All heavy atoms as TSV, in Angstrom:
chain	resi	resn	atom	element	x	y	z
A	1	MET	N	N	-16.664	33.165	-35.683
A	1	MET	CA	C	-15.753	33.777	-34.697
A	1	MET	C	C	-16.319	33.729	-33.285
A	1	MET	O	O	-15.515	33.488	-32.408
A	1	MET	CB	C	-15.617	35.248	-35.159
A	1	MET	CG	C	-14.326	35.817	-34.643
A	1	MET	SD	S	-12.821	34.859	-35.153
A	1	MET	CE	C	-11.797	36.256	-35.511
A	2	PRO	N	N	-17.676	33.893	-33.107
A	2	PRO	CA	C	-18.215	33.653	-31.713
A	2	PRO	C	C	-17.875	32.317	-31.103
A	2	PRO	O	O	-17.644	32.171	-30.014
A	2	PRO	CB	C	-19.704	33.997	-31.826
A	2	PRO	CG	C	-19.820	34.696	-33.138
A	2	PRO	CD	C	-18.780	34.297	-34.035
A	3	THR	N	N	-17.912	31.294	-32.014
A	3	THR	CA	C	-17.635	29.868	-31.413
A	3	THR	C	C	-16.224	29.862	-31.029
A	3	THR	O	O	-15.961	29.155	-30.001
A	3	THR	CB	C	-17.896	28.903	-32.592
A	3	THR	OG1	O	-19.279	29.141	-33.125
A	3	THR	CG2	C	-17.746	27.497	-32.197
A	4	LEU	N	N	-15.300	30.446	-31.689
A	4	LEU	CA	C	-13.890	30.418	-31.301
A	4	LEU	C	C	-13.675	31.136	-29.980
A	4	LEU	O	O	-12.989	30.576	-29.080
A	4	LEU	CB	C	-13.021	31.048	-32.413
A	4	LEU	CG	C	-11.523	31.087	-32.030
A	4	LEU	CD1	C	-10.866	29.771	-31.872
A	4	LEU	CD2	C	-10.772	31.893	-33.102
A	5	PHE	N	N	-14.353	32.246	-29.802
A	5	PHE	CA	C	-14.221	32.966	-28.565
A	5	PHE	C	C	-14.794	32.194	-27.394
A	5	PHE	O	O	-14.314	32.182	-26.308
A	5	PHE	CB	C	-14.894	34.383	-28.598
A	5	PHE	CG	C	-14.087	35.281	-29.427
A	5	PHE	CD1	C	-14.781	36.190	-30.333
A	5	PHE	CD2	C	-12.726	35.478	-29.331
A	5	PHE	CE1	C	-14.105	37.056	-31.073
A	5	PHE	CE2	C	-12.006	36.368	-29.984
A	5	PHE	CZ	C	-12.722	37.179	-30.960
A	6	ARG	N	N	-15.949	31.516	-27.611
A	6	ARG	CA	C	-16.629	30.757	-26.653
A	6	ARG	C	C	-15.754	29.584	-26.201
A	6	ARG	O	O	-15.513	29.163	-25.053
A	6	ARG	CB	C	-17.885	30.212	-27.134
A	6	ARG	CG	C	-18.947	30.076	-26.115
A	6	ARG	CD	C	-20.279	29.582	-26.714
A	6	ARG	NE	N	-20.532	30.100	-28.056
A	6	ARG	CZ	C	-21.570	29.596	-28.805
A	6	ARG	NH1	N	-22.459	28.862	-28.363
A	6	ARG	NH2	N	-21.672	30.057	-30.072
A	7	LEU	N	N	-14.972	28.953	-27.188
A	7	LEU	CA	C	-14.072	27.874	-26.920
A	7	LEU	C	C	-12.906	28.388	-26.098
A	7	LEU	O	O	-12.531	27.740	-25.048
A	7	LEU	CB	C	-13.598	27.227	-28.208
A	7	LEU	CG	C	-12.482	26.152	-28.032
A	7	LEU	CD1	C	-12.964	24.950	-27.294
A	7	LEU	CD2	C	-11.863	25.805	-29.349
A	8	LEU	N	N	-12.355	29.458	-26.482
A	8	LEU	CA	C	-11.203	30.038	-25.735
A	8	LEU	C	C	-11.628	30.421	-24.364
A	8	LEU	O	O	-10.799	30.177	-23.450
A	8	LEU	CB	C	-10.598	31.161	-26.570
A	8	LEU	CG	C	-9.846	30.906	-27.835
A	8	LEU	CD1	C	-9.436	32.173	-28.535
A	8	LEU	CD2	C	-8.755	29.982	-27.537
A	9	ILE	N	N	-12.674	30.977	-24.193
A	9	ILE	CA	C	-13.202	31.480	-22.851
A	9	ILE	C	C	-13.421	30.181	-21.969
A	9	ILE	O	O	-13.044	30.158	-20.760
A	9	ILE	CB	C	-14.398	32.343	-22.943
A	9	ILE	CG1	C	-14.035	33.657	-23.507
A	9	ILE	CG2	C	-15.066	32.484	-21.604
A	9	ILE	CD1	C	-15.144	34.626	-23.819
A	10	THR	N	N	-13.923	29.171	-22.543
A	10	THR	CA	C	-14.231	27.952	-21.843
A	10	THR	C	C	-12.935	27.249	-21.390
A	10	THR	O	O	-12.769	26.812	-20.208
A	10	THR	CB	C	-15.095	26.944	-22.683
A	10	THR	OG1	O	-16.178	27.485	-23.075
A	10	THR	CG2	C	-15.261	25.682	-21.905
A	11	LEU	N	N	-11.903	27.278	-22.264
A	11	LEU	CA	C	-10.575	26.655	-21.970
A	11	LEU	C	C	-9.873	27.527	-20.924
A	11	LEU	O	O	-9.240	26.974	-19.967
A	11	LEU	CB	C	-9.674	26.573	-23.225
A	11	LEU	CG	C	-10.170	25.448	-24.237
A	11	LEU	CD1	C	-9.281	25.573	-25.500
A	11	LEU	CD2	C	-10.146	24.118	-23.602
A	12	VAL	N	N	-9.973	28.823	-21.018
A	12	VAL	CA	C	-9.403	29.703	-19.921
A	12	VAL	C	C	-10.021	29.435	-18.601
A	12	VAL	O	O	-9.448	29.441	-17.550
A	12	VAL	CB	C	-9.392	31.145	-20.400
A	12	VAL	CG1	C	-9.061	32.118	-19.211
A	12	VAL	CG2	C	-8.505	31.345	-21.551
A	13	PHE	N	N	-11.323	29.302	-18.551
A	13	PHE	CA	C	-12.133	29.100	-17.415
A	13	PHE	C	C	-11.695	27.743	-16.760
A	13	PHE	O	O	-11.527	27.675	-15.547
A	13	PHE	CB	C	-13.551	29.171	-17.650
A	13	PHE	CG	C	-14.374	28.895	-16.524
A	13	PHE	CD1	C	-14.588	29.902	-15.434
A	13	PHE	CD2	C	-15.176	27.658	-16.276
A	13	PHE	CE1	C	-15.343	29.598	-14.329
A	13	PHE	CE2	C	-15.913	27.432	-15.140
A	13	PHE	CZ	C	-15.961	28.373	-14.166
A	14	LEU	N	N	-11.669	26.653	-17.552
A	14	LEU	CA	C	-11.149	25.349	-16.992
A	14	LEU	C	C	-9.848	25.386	-16.561
A	14	LEU	O	O	-9.467	24.886	-15.502
A	14	LEU	CB	C	-11.363	24.290	-18.115
A	14	LEU	CG	C	-12.794	23.932	-18.473
A	14	LEU	CD1	C	-12.869	23.023	-19.659
A	14	LEU	CD2	C	-13.605	23.461	-17.284
A	15	GLY	N	N	-8.863	26.113	-17.202
A	15	GLY	CA	C	-7.529	26.273	-16.716
A	15	GLY	C	C	-7.519	26.976	-15.422
A	15	GLY	O	O	-6.683	26.735	-14.550
A	16	GLY	N	N	-8.296	28.039	-15.333
A	16	GLY	CA	C	-8.370	28.784	-13.983
A	16	GLY	C	C	-8.928	27.920	-12.852
A	16	GLY	O	O	-8.413	28.007	-11.743
A	17	LEU	N	N	-9.864	27.034	-13.173
A	17	LEU	CA	C	-10.334	26.161	-12.141
A	17	LEU	C	C	-9.249	25.185	-11.663
A	17	LEU	O	O	-9.133	24.832	-10.473
A	17	LEU	CB	C	-11.553	25.385	-12.679
A	17	LEU	CG	C	-12.921	26.065	-12.689
A	17	LEU	CD1	C	-14.022	25.166	-13.272
A	17	LEU	CD2	C	-13.332	26.550	-11.306
A	18	ALA	N	N	-8.442	24.604	-12.550
A	18	ALA	CA	C	-7.389	23.720	-12.287
A	18	ALA	C	C	-6.371	24.500	-11.440
A	18	ALA	O	O	-5.842	23.896	-10.447
A	18	ALA	CB	C	-6.787	23.162	-13.626
A	19	TYR	N	N	-6.006	25.717	-11.908
A	19	TYR	CA	C	-5.094	26.460	-11.111
A	19	TYR	C	C	-5.559	26.792	-9.746
A	19	TYR	O	O	-4.772	26.643	-8.716
A	19	TYR	CB	C	-4.744	27.764	-11.918
A	19	TYR	CG	C	-3.650	28.607	-11.234
A	19	TYR	CD1	C	-2.285	28.230	-11.451
A	19	TYR	CD2	C	-3.933	29.624	-10.393
A	19	TYR	CE1	C	-1.322	28.981	-10.926
A	19	TYR	CE2	C	-2.947	30.367	-9.866
A	19	TYR	CZ	C	-1.541	30.104	-10.085
A	19	TYR	OH	O	-0.698	30.823	-9.457
A	20	ALA	N	N	-6.865	27.154	-9.602
A	20	ALA	CA	C	-7.427	27.408	-8.302
A	20	ALA	C	C	-7.393	26.194	-7.392
A	20	ALA	O	O	-7.128	26.254	-6.160
A	20	ALA	CB	C	-8.868	28.020	-8.362
A	21	GLY	N	N	-7.630	24.998	-8.003
A	21	GLY	CA	C	-7.622	23.777	-7.184
A	21	GLY	C	C	-6.177	23.437	-6.689
A	21	GLY	O	O	-6.045	23.033	-5.565
A	22	MET	N	N	-5.196	23.627	-7.574
A	22	MET	CA	C	-3.735	23.410	-7.119
A	22	MET	C	C	-3.361	24.381	-6.148
A	22	MET	O	O	-2.745	24.039	-5.129
A	22	MET	CB	C	-2.861	23.519	-8.343
A	22	MET	CG	C	-2.966	22.304	-9.392
A	22	MET	SD	S	-1.679	22.385	-10.598
A	22	MET	CE	C	-2.214	23.745	-11.659
A	23	PHE	N	N	-3.760	25.626	-6.218
A	23	PHE	CA	C	-3.505	26.702	-5.239
A	23	PHE	C	C	-4.139	26.298	-3.963
A	23	PHE	O	O	-3.568	26.499	-2.844
A	23	PHE	CB	C	-3.941	28.088	-5.632
A	23	PHE	CG	C	-3.563	29.177	-4.735
A	23	PHE	CD1	C	-2.316	29.752	-4.704
A	23	PHE	CD2	C	-4.499	29.588	-3.830
A	23	PHE	CE1	C	-2.023	30.670	-3.768
A	23	PHE	CE2	C	-4.260	30.657	-2.968
A	23	PHE	CZ	C	-2.910	31.191	-2.977
A	24	ALA	N	N	-5.409	25.856	-3.930
A	24	ALA	CA	C	-6.069	25.393	-2.695
A	24	ALA	C	C	-5.309	24.251	-2.013
A	24	ALA	O	O	-5.235	24.205	-0.717
A	24	ALA	CB	C	-7.496	25.099	-2.965
A	25	LEU	N	N	-4.890	23.318	-2.817
A	25	LEU	CA	C	-4.197	22.079	-2.267
A	25	LEU	C	C	-2.882	22.634	-1.565
A	25	LEU	O	O	-2.571	22.178	-0.532
A	25	LEU	CB	C	-3.833	21.148	-3.342
A	25	LEU	CG	C	-5.030	20.204	-3.700
A	25	LEU	CD1	C	-4.638	19.326	-4.882
A	25	LEU	CD2	C	-5.503	19.287	-2.562
A	26	VAL	N	N	-2.153	23.457	-2.248
A	26	VAL	CA	C	-0.912	23.988	-1.706
A	26	VAL	C	C	-1.140	24.761	-0.359
A	26	VAL	O	O	-0.301	24.682	0.595
A	26	VAL	CB	C	-0.026	24.842	-2.681
A	26	VAL	CG1	C	1.000	25.620	-2.077
A	26	VAL	CG2	C	0.275	24.011	-3.801
A	27	SER	N	N	-2.267	25.546	-0.294
A	27	SER	CA	C	-2.465	26.436	0.822
A	27	SER	C	C	-3.085	25.651	1.982
A	27	SER	O	O	-2.748	26.020	3.130
A	27	SER	CB	C	-3.569	27.517	0.442
A	27	SER	OG	O	-2.948	28.282	-0.605
A	28	PHE	N	N	-3.908	24.653	1.835
A	28	PHE	CA	C	-4.682	24.069	2.851
A	28	PHE	C	C	-4.219	22.706	3.299
A	28	PHE	O	O	-4.635	22.239	4.343
A	28	PHE	CB	C	-6.172	24.129	2.463
A	28	PHE	CG	C	-6.696	25.464	2.352
A	28	PHE	CD1	C	-7.404	25.768	1.094
A	28	PHE	CD2	C	-6.644	26.392	3.206
A	28	PHE	CE1	C	-7.823	27.053	0.925
A	28	PHE	CE2	C	-7.183	27.594	3.083
A	28	PHE	CZ	C	-7.731	28.011	1.864
A	29	VAL	N	N	-3.428	22.010	2.512
A	29	VAL	CA	C	-2.999	20.604	2.774
A	29	VAL	C	C	-1.551	20.648	3.330
A	29	VAL	O	O	-0.661	21.165	2.587
A	29	VAL	CB	C	-3.133	19.727	1.664
A	29	VAL	CG1	C	-2.651	18.253	1.988
A	29	VAL	CG2	C	-4.652	19.646	1.176
A	30	GLU	N	N	-1.352	20.177	4.551
A	30	GLU	CA	C	0.040	20.132	5.057
A	30	GLU	C	C	0.517	18.657	5.132
A	30	GLU	O	O	-0.169	17.853	5.748
A	30	GLU	CB	C	-0.025	20.704	6.481
A	30	GLU	CG	C	1.344	20.889	7.121
A	30	GLU	CD	C	2.193	21.949	6.379
A	30	GLU	OE1	O	1.530	22.963	5.964
A	30	GLU	OE2	O	3.394	21.799	6.325
A	31	PRO	N	N	1.521	18.312	4.384
A	31	PRO	CA	C	2.015	16.919	4.456
A	31	PRO	C	C	2.600	16.564	5.733
A	31	PRO	O	O	3.117	17.411	6.573
A	31	PRO	CB	C	3.158	16.894	3.479
A	31	PRO	CG	C	3.625	18.322	3.301
A	31	PRO	CD	C	2.404	19.118	3.671
A	32	GLU	N	N	2.352	15.295	6.243
A	32	GLU	CA	C	2.854	14.902	7.551
A	32	GLU	C	C	4.170	14.114	7.356
A	32	GLU	O	O	4.133	13.035	6.633
A	32	GLU	CB	C	1.773	13.919	8.158
A	32	GLU	CG	C	0.518	14.602	8.510
A	32	GLU	CD	C	-0.532	13.689	9.041
A	32	GLU	OE1	O	-0.149	12.555	9.427
A	32	GLU	OE2	O	-1.665	14.136	9.149
A	33	PRO	N	N	5.263	14.448	7.874
A	33	PRO	CA	C	6.456	13.745	7.698
A	33	PRO	C	C	6.392	12.463	8.572
A	33	PRO	O	O	5.808	12.389	9.598
A	33	PRO	CB	C	7.547	14.686	8.305
A	33	PRO	CG	C	6.887	15.672	9.164
A	33	PRO	CD	C	5.460	15.718	8.597
A	34	LYS	N	N	6.983	11.380	7.949
A	34	LYS	CA	C	6.970	10.093	8.770
A	34	LYS	C	C	8.278	9.404	8.509
A	34	LYS	O	O	8.991	9.624	7.495
A	34	LYS	CB	C	5.812	9.223	8.251
A	34	LYS	CG	C	5.806	8.939	6.791
A	34	LYS	CD	C	4.678	8.036	6.414
A	34	LYS	CE	C	4.629	7.949	4.862
A	34	LYS	NZ	N	3.442	7.033	4.519
A	35	GLU	N	N	8.651	8.486	9.405
A	35	GLU	CA	C	10.017	7.812	9.313
A	35	GLU	C	C	9.869	6.719	8.271
A	35	GLU	O	O	8.875	5.932	8.232
A	35	GLU	CB	C	10.300	7.266	10.739
A	35	GLU	CG	C	11.603	6.610	10.770
A	35	GLU	CD	C	12.013	6.132	12.211
A	35	GLU	OE1	O	11.422	6.780	13.124
A	35	GLU	OE2	O	12.742	5.220	12.310
A	36	VAL	N	N	10.879	6.525	7.460
A	36	VAL	CA	C	10.961	5.472	6.454
A	36	VAL	C	C	12.205	4.644	6.734
A	36	VAL	O	O	13.210	5.123	6.903
A	36	VAL	CB	C	11.073	6.121	5.094
A	36	VAL	CG1	C	11.138	5.034	4.021
A	36	VAL	CG2	C	9.881	6.995	4.772
A	37	ALA	N	N	11.965	3.320	6.698
A	37	ALA	CA	C	13.053	2.415	6.955
A	37	ALA	C	C	13.199	1.513	5.600
A	37	ALA	O	O	12.296	1.056	5.050
A	37	ALA	CB	C	12.784	1.432	8.101
A	38	VAL	N	N	14.466	1.513	5.129
A	38	VAL	CA	C	14.749	0.801	3.907
A	38	VAL	C	C	15.746	-0.301	4.295
A	38	VAL	O	O	16.743	-0.060	4.846
A	38	VAL	CB	C	15.353	1.657	2.821
A	38	VAL	CG1	C	15.745	0.914	1.581
A	38	VAL	CG2	C	14.473	2.888	2.486
A	39	ARG	N	N	15.346	-1.544	3.955
A	39	ARG	CA	C	16.179	-2.773	4.216
A	39	ARG	C	C	17.218	-2.915	3.173
A	39	ARG	O	O	16.812	-3.005	1.958
A	39	ARG	CB	C	15.362	-3.948	4.377
A	39	ARG	CG	C	16.100	-5.141	4.946
A	39	ARG	CD	C	15.027	-6.251	5.267
A	39	ARG	NE	N	15.729	-7.418	5.735
A	39	ARG	CZ	C	16.056	-8.422	4.954
A	39	ARG	NH1	N	15.709	-8.434	3.670
A	39	ARG	NH2	N	16.663	-9.452	5.411
A	40	ILE	N	N	18.525	-2.991	3.505
A	40	ILE	CA	C	19.541	-3.182	2.531
A	40	ILE	C	C	20.130	-4.605	2.700
A	40	ILE	O	O	20.554	-4.811	3.772
A	40	ILE	CB	C	20.642	-2.075	2.679
A	40	ILE	CG1	C	20.161	-0.766	2.463
A	40	ILE	CG2	C	21.793	-2.381	1.614
A	40	ILE	CD1	C	21.065	0.325	2.811
A	41	PRO	N	N	20.095	-5.503	1.666
A	41	PRO	CA	C	20.614	-6.763	1.774
A	41	PRO	C	C	22.054	-6.765	2.118
A	41	PRO	O	O	22.823	-5.931	1.666
A	41	PRO	CB	C	20.381	-7.433	0.532
A	41	PRO	CG	C	19.294	-6.627	-0.102
A	41	PRO	CD	C	19.399	-5.253	0.408
A	42	THR	N	N	22.594	-7.792	2.890
A	42	THR	CA	C	23.898	-7.835	3.217
A	42	THR	C	C	24.952	-7.940	2.113
A	42	THR	O	O	25.976	-7.315	2.080
A	42	THR	CB	C	24.173	-9.007	4.180
A	42	THR	OG1	O	23.198	-8.950	5.256
A	42	THR	CG2	C	25.496	-9.007	4.891
A	43	ARG	N	N	24.494	-8.635	1.087
A	43	ARG	CA	C	25.413	-8.818	-0.080
A	43	ARG	C	C	25.699	-7.496	-0.752
A	43	ARG	O	O	26.738	-7.308	-1.289
A	43	ARG	CB	C	24.769	-9.851	-1.088
A	43	ARG	CG	C	23.585	-9.421	-1.762
A	43	ARG	CD	C	22.988	-10.331	-2.695
A	43	ARG	NE	N	21.623	-10.153	-2.983
A	43	ARG	CZ	C	20.709	-10.566	-2.331
A	43	ARG	NH1	N	20.821	-11.247	-1.215
A	43	ARG	NH2	N	19.410	-10.170	-2.661
A	44	GLU	N	N	24.685	-6.510	-0.686
A	44	GLU	CA	C	25.034	-5.272	-1.277
A	44	GLU	C	C	26.050	-4.472	-0.471
A	44	GLU	O	O	26.823	-3.704	-0.941
A	44	GLU	CB	C	23.679	-4.450	-1.511
A	44	GLU	CG	C	22.870	-4.958	-2.579
A	44	GLU	CD	C	21.598	-4.124	-2.771
A	44	GLU	OE1	O	21.571	-2.998	-2.305
A	44	GLU	OE2	O	20.697	-4.719	-3.321
A	45	LEU	N	N	25.933	-4.578	0.882
A	45	LEU	CA	C	26.915	-3.891	1.780
A	45	LEU	C	C	28.356	-4.520	1.532
A	45	LEU	O	O	29.247	-3.783	1.571
A	45	LEU	CB	C	26.429	-4.075	3.203
A	45	LEU	CG	C	25.150	-3.337	3.552
A	45	LEU	CD1	C	24.820	-3.652	5.120
A	45	LEU	CD2	C	25.335	-1.782	3.439
A	46	LEU	N	N	28.403	-5.803	1.262
A	46	LEU	CA	C	29.713	-6.390	1.127
A	46	LEU	C	C	30.205	-6.412	-0.284
A	46	LEU	O	O	31.364	-6.858	-0.591
A	46	LEU	CB	C	29.661	-7.925	1.579
A	46	LEU	CG	C	29.246	-8.068	3.023
A	46	LEU	CD1	C	29.086	-9.585	3.408
A	46	LEU	CD2	C	30.305	-7.435	3.897
A	47	GLY	N	N	29.462	-5.908	-1.184
A	47	GLY	CA	C	29.863	-5.690	-2.609
A	47	GLY	C	C	29.802	-7.009	-3.419
A	47	GLY	O	O	30.438	-7.131	-4.446
A	48	GLU	N	N	29.039	-7.939	-2.901
A	48	GLU	CA	C	28.907	-9.239	-3.686
A	48	GLU	C	C	27.811	-9.089	-4.743
A	48	GLU	O	O	26.863	-8.297	-4.489
A	48	GLU	CB	C	28.645	-10.319	-2.742
A	48	GLU	CG	C	29.749	-10.639	-1.725
A	48	GLU	CD	C	29.256	-11.672	-0.729
A	48	GLU	OE1	O	28.158	-12.206	-0.897
A	48	GLU	OE2	O	30.066	-12.025	0.119
A	49	THR	N	N	27.847	-9.909	-5.730
A	49	THR	CA	C	26.731	-9.903	-6.769
A	49	THR	C	C	25.756	-10.969	-6.395
A	49	THR	O	O	26.075	-11.942	-5.691
A	49	THR	CB	C	27.345	-10.279	-8.176
A	49	THR	OG1	O	27.968	-11.555	-8.046
A	49	THR	CG2	C	28.302	-9.238	-8.553
A	50	ALA	N	N	24.526	-10.760	-6.743
A	50	ALA	CA	C	23.463	-11.717	-6.433
A	50	ALA	C	C	23.568	-12.939	-7.238
A	50	ALA	O	O	23.927	-12.840	-8.421
A	50	ALA	CB	C	22.070	-11.002	-6.626
A	51	PRO	N	N	23.420	-14.137	-6.612
A	51	PRO	CA	C	23.512	-15.319	-7.360
A	51	PRO	C	C	22.324	-15.447	-8.378
A	51	PRO	O	O	21.193	-14.891	-8.062
A	51	PRO	CB	C	23.493	-16.424	-6.386
A	51	PRO	CG	C	22.792	-15.806	-5.164
A	51	PRO	CD	C	23.127	-14.383	-5.228
A	52	THR	N	N	22.444	-16.175	-9.487
A	52	THR	CA	C	21.379	-16.327	-10.446
A	52	THR	C	C	20.498	-17.441	-9.922
A	52	THR	O	O	20.926	-18.581	-9.540
A	52	THR	CB	C	21.876	-16.599	-11.825
A	52	THR	OG1	O	22.733	-17.815	-11.719
A	52	THR	CG2	C	22.694	-15.523	-12.362
A	53	ARG	N	N	19.157	-17.173	-9.789
A	53	ARG	CA	C	18.304	-18.221	-9.220
A	53	ARG	C	C	17.134	-18.285	-10.266
A	53	ARG	O	O	16.766	-17.296	-10.992
A	53	ARG	CB	C	17.754	-17.740	-7.863
A	53	ARG	CG	C	18.832	-17.674	-6.838
A	53	ARG	CD	C	18.367	-17.268	-5.429
A	53	ARG	NE	N	17.318	-18.102	-4.977
A	53	ARG	CZ	C	17.537	-19.336	-4.370
A	53	ARG	NH1	N	18.780	-19.755	-4.289
A	53	ARG	NH2	N	16.517	-20.007	-3.842
A	54	PRO	N	N	16.417	-19.436	-10.259
A	54	PRO	CA	C	15.221	-19.587	-11.161
A	54	PRO	C	C	14.163	-18.531	-10.703
A	54	PRO	O	O	14.121	-18.163	-9.540
A	54	PRO	CB	C	14.773	-20.999	-10.863
A	54	PRO	CG	C	15.957	-21.735	-10.267
A	54	PRO	CD	C	16.784	-20.639	-9.504
A	55	ALA	N	N	13.294	-18.226	-11.663
A	55	ALA	CA	C	12.295	-17.187	-11.392
A	55	ALA	C	C	11.272	-17.720	-10.379
A	55	ALA	O	O	11.051	-18.976	-10.369
A	55	ALA	CB	C	11.588	-16.860	-12.705
A	56	GLY	N	N	10.735	-16.873	-9.484
A	56	GLY	CA	C	9.789	-17.288	-8.493
A	56	GLY	C	C	10.353	-17.691	-7.165
A	56	GLY	O	O	9.633	-17.895	-6.302
A	57	LEU	N	N	11.682	-17.976	-7.156
A	57	LEU	CA	C	12.209	-18.316	-5.862
A	57	LEU	C	C	12.797	-17.198	-5.151
A	57	LEU	O	O	13.495	-16.352	-5.697
A	57	LEU	CB	C	13.402	-19.460	-6.069
A	57	LEU	CG	C	12.925	-20.745	-6.556
A	57	LEU	CD1	C	14.213	-21.612	-6.792
A	57	LEU	CD2	C	12.014	-21.465	-5.636
A	58	PRO	N	N	12.603	-16.985	-3.838
A	58	PRO	CA	C	13.168	-15.899	-3.161
A	58	PRO	C	C	14.726	-16.004	-2.999
A	58	PRO	O	O	15.240	-17.075	-2.926
A	58	PRO	CB	C	12.533	-15.990	-1.705
A	58	PRO	CG	C	12.106	-17.381	-1.620
A	58	PRO	CD	C	11.837	-17.929	-2.986
A	59	THR	N	N	15.403	-14.885	-2.915
A	59	THR	CA	C	16.800	-14.871	-2.720
A	59	THR	C	C	17.084	-14.835	-1.290
A	59	THR	O	O	16.658	-13.991	-0.521
A	59	THR	CB	C	17.406	-13.593	-3.407
A	59	THR	OG1	O	16.974	-13.571	-4.778
A	59	THR	CG2	C	18.855	-13.611	-3.267
A	60	PRO	N	N	17.878	-15.760	-0.759
A	60	PRO	CA	C	18.181	-15.800	0.718
A	60	PRO	C	C	19.136	-14.656	1.050
A	60	PRO	O	O	19.877	-14.103	0.225
A	60	PRO	CB	C	18.976	-17.182	0.902
A	60	PRO	CG	C	19.425	-17.531	-0.418
A	60	PRO	CD	C	18.607	-16.957	-1.392
A	61	ASN	N	N	19.038	-14.211	2.253
A	61	ASN	CA	C	19.795	-13.112	2.786
A	61	ASN	C	C	21.033	-13.536	3.480
A	61	ASN	O	O	21.241	-13.447	4.634
A	61	ASN	CB	C	18.941	-12.252	3.712
A	61	ASN	CG	C	19.632	-10.942	4.061
A	61	ASN	OD1	O	20.547	-10.577	3.360
A	61	ASN	ND2	N	19.215	-10.293	5.142
A	62	VAL	N	N	21.950	-14.263	2.761
A	62	VAL	CA	C	23.201	-14.834	3.306
A	62	VAL	C	C	24.283	-14.537	2.286
A	62	VAL	O	O	24.066	-14.223	1.156
A	62	VAL	CB	C	23.119	-16.353	3.487
A	62	VAL	CG1	C	22.066	-16.779	4.467
A	62	VAL	CG2	C	22.830	-17.118	2.197
A	63	THR	N	N	25.429	-14.582	2.774
A	63	THR	CA	C	26.677	-14.322	1.951
A	63	THR	C	C	27.165	-15.601	1.376
A	63	THR	O	O	26.969	-16.674	1.877
A	63	THR	CB	C	27.803	-13.577	2.769
A	63	THR	OG1	O	28.241	-14.463	3.783
A	63	THR	CG2	C	27.337	-12.224	3.338
A	64	SER	N	N	27.934	-15.523	0.264
A	64	SER	CA	C	28.452	-16.659	-0.350
A	64	SER	C	C	29.844	-17.072	0.228
A	64	SER	O	O	30.385	-18.111	-0.161
A	64	SER	CB	C	28.518	-16.492	-1.878
A	64	SER	OG	O	29.324	-15.432	-2.107
A	65	THR	N	N	30.440	-16.251	0.964
A	65	THR	CA	C	31.830	-16.512	1.514
A	65	THR	C	C	31.731	-17.165	2.902
A	65	THR	O	O	30.851	-16.659	3.684
A	65	THR	CB	C	32.660	-15.238	1.565
A	65	THR	OG1	O	31.961	-14.295	2.462
A	65	THR	CG2	C	32.931	-14.669	0.255
A	66	PRO	N	N	32.502	-18.171	3.174
A	66	PRO	CA	C	32.356	-18.846	4.438
A	66	PRO	C	C	32.922	-17.892	5.605
A	66	PRO	O	O	33.706	-17.016	5.462
A	66	PRO	CB	C	33.263	-20.094	4.309
A	66	PRO	CG	C	34.119	-19.734	3.132
A	66	PRO	CD	C	33.415	-18.771	2.407
A	67	ALA	N	N	32.377	-18.139	6.753
A	67	ALA	CA	C	32.828	-17.342	7.932
A	67	ALA	C	C	34.149	-17.857	8.374
A	67	ALA	O	O	34.537	-19.030	8.182
A	67	ALA	CB	C	31.848	-17.424	8.970
A	68	GLU	N	N	35.003	-16.911	8.944
A	68	GLU	CA	C	36.281	-17.356	9.458
A	68	GLU	C	C	36.052	-18.212	10.714
A	68	GLU	O	O	35.194	-18.022	11.535
A	68	GLU	CB	C	37.159	-16.178	9.765
A	68	GLU	CG	C	37.385	-15.246	8.573
A	68	GLU	CD	C	38.371	-14.105	8.924
A	68	GLU	OE1	O	38.953	-14.156	10.009
A	68	GLU	OE2	O	38.369	-13.178	8.175
A	69	ALA	N	N	37.002	-19.201	10.871
A	69	ALA	CA	C	36.947	-20.029	12.080
A	69	ALA	C	C	37.320	-19.178	13.295
A	69	ALA	O	O	38.304	-18.402	13.198
A	69	ALA	CB	C	37.906	-21.234	11.870
A	70	PRO	N	N	36.684	-19.470	14.458
A	70	PRO	CA	C	37.216	-18.766	15.597
A	70	PRO	C	C	38.541	-19.187	16.041
A	70	PRO	O	O	38.941	-20.328	15.911
A	70	PRO	CB	C	36.119	-19.207	16.611
A	70	PRO	CG	C	35.506	-20.472	16.123
A	70	PRO	CD	C	35.584	-20.366	14.599
A	71	ALA	N	N	39.315	-18.200	16.545
A	71	ALA	CA	C	40.641	-18.470	16.941
A	71	ALA	C	C	40.640	-19.222	18.367
A	71	ALA	O	O	39.724	-19.032	19.180
A	71	ALA	CB	C	41.408	-17.111	17.217
A	72	GLN	N	N	41.537	-20.239	18.452
A	72	GLN	CA	C	41.636	-21.027	19.648
A	72	GLN	C	C	42.807	-20.911	20.429
A	72	GLN	O	O	43.884	-20.573	20.006
A	72	GLN	CB	C	41.432	-22.542	19.228
A	72	GLN	CG	C	40.117	-22.763	18.725
A	72	GLN	CD	C	40.006	-24.371	18.430
A	72	GLN	OE1	O	40.907	-25.116	18.713
A	72	GLN	NE2	N	38.928	-24.674	17.745
């Protein structure tokens, strides 16, 4: 029985250390907000599906529909 109590006390002590460490991080560390920019490909904005390409080749950032001719 003393071995069981020793194990339980050791586990409670280690749990308390973990809890104290988390509490210290919450109390003393202040996150710094920063600006995040996410690039959205044009084909996603236009609702087009991505063309199938062989593996390893980059996907170009162009649309598959031709541009309209300028009015004259």
